[in-house]
N, C-alpha and C positions, 0 to 999 in steps of 0.2 A: 311432168306437166310443166309447161312454160308459162311464165307470167310476162305480160306486156304492159307498157305504160305509154300513153300518148303525151303530147307536149304540156297538157294541163294536169298531168299526174293521175289521170283516170286509169284504173286497173282493169285489165282484161286477161282472162284465162285462155280463151280460144283465139287463135290468131285470125279466125274468120270474123270475129266481132269487130275487128278494126282493120281498116284498109291501110296496108303498109305501102310506102312508096318504094317501088322496085327499080326505078329508073335512075338510081344514084350511081355515079361513076366511081368505081372502087379504086381507081388509080390516082386519086387526088392526093397530092402531098400537102400537108398542113404544117406550117411553122407555128408551133404552139407558143413560142416566145412573142410572136407578133399579135396574138389575140389579146384584146382588152377584156379582162375578167371582172371589170367594174370594181376595182380595188379601192373603193371609197372606205376609208377607215375612220370616219367621223363617229364618235361615240357619245352615248348618253352618259350622264354621271351614274355611278353604281346604283343609287336609289331609284332613279327613273328607269334605268335599264332593267333592274330587278322587277319593278312593277309592270313593265311592258313585256318582259320575257325575252328581251333581245337588247344587247348592248350597242348594236350597230344601227345607226339611224337609217341607212339605205336599205336595210333588210327588214325593218319593222313595218308591218301592215296592221292597221286598226281592225278591230272586230266591232262593227256596228257602233263606232265612236265611243266604245266603252273604255273608261279609264279606271284602272284598279289602283287603289292606294291603301296599303295596309296601315292601320293605326295600332300603336302599341300602348298598353295601359300602365306599365311599370318599368323601372330600370332594368330588371332582369330580362323581360321580354324585349326591351330595346337592344340589349347586347346580343341576344339570340338573333334578332332581326338583322343587325349589322353583320353578324357572322354569316348568316345565310346570304345576305346581299353581296358581300365580298367573295364568298365561295362561288356564287353564280357568276359574278364578273370575271373571276379567274378562269372558270371553265370556258366561258365564251371567248376570252382572250387567248386561252390555250388552243382552242380550235383554230383561231385565226393564225396563231404563230406556227401551228402545224403546217399550214399552207405557205406562209410567208415568214420563215425563220430569220430572215435577214433584216426585218423591220425593227431597227434599234429603238425608235420612239415607242412602239407598242411593247417591246421587251422591257423598256424602262418603266412603262406604266404597269406592266405585269408585276415587276419587282416591287413597285410602290404599293399596289393592291395586296400583294402577298404579305408585305410588312404590316400593313393595316390589319389584315386578317389575323396575323399572329398576335398583334397587340390586343385586339378584341378578344381573342381566345384566351390569352393569358389573364386578361382582366376578369373575364367570366370565371375562369378556374379559380382565381384568387378570391373572388367575392362569393361565388355560389357553389363551388365544387366542380368535380370532373364533368366534362362534356361527353366523354366516351369512356367505356370501361377500361381502355388502355391508358387513360389519363390518371389512373389511381396510382399513388405512390405506394409501392409494395411495402417498403419499410414502415411507413406510417400505418398501413393497414395491419401489418403483423403486430406492431406495437399496440394498436387498439384492441386486437384480438387477445393479446397477452394480458393487457390491463383488465379487460372484461372477464377473462378467465380467473384472474387473481381476485377480483371483486366477488365473483360467484363462489370461490373457495372460502373467502372470509365470511360471507353471508351464511353459508351452509355449515 
């Protein structure tokens, strides 16, 4: 089964549902380097980009003028929010750098955001404990298990 899409990304299963242009000259040579792929890399700041779901201003399109802005209630949630925000920003920048790996300004920004993300992750881990199961310090965990076992032996 073939799937077809028109210029508006409408999906068709049967080729007869959509009229394809068949009068295209197949011998056209295209110089891809001469095509302008709209390489506008103007960015939102990480907070606004996270709330809008897109870091790139030229790629963002509003949905019914709806503006989403998450509110956090405590310092722990604020750190988690910042971790999510910078993780999102890094993923969006990573996609851009996959296409334009030579963009030094964007690479520098990627490194800055990565540093900020690591800073917030370390702060969270130091204040509230591990973010992921692989953040657990194995030696500290073994020590706690041994101490607990000793306490149980003394009690019984």
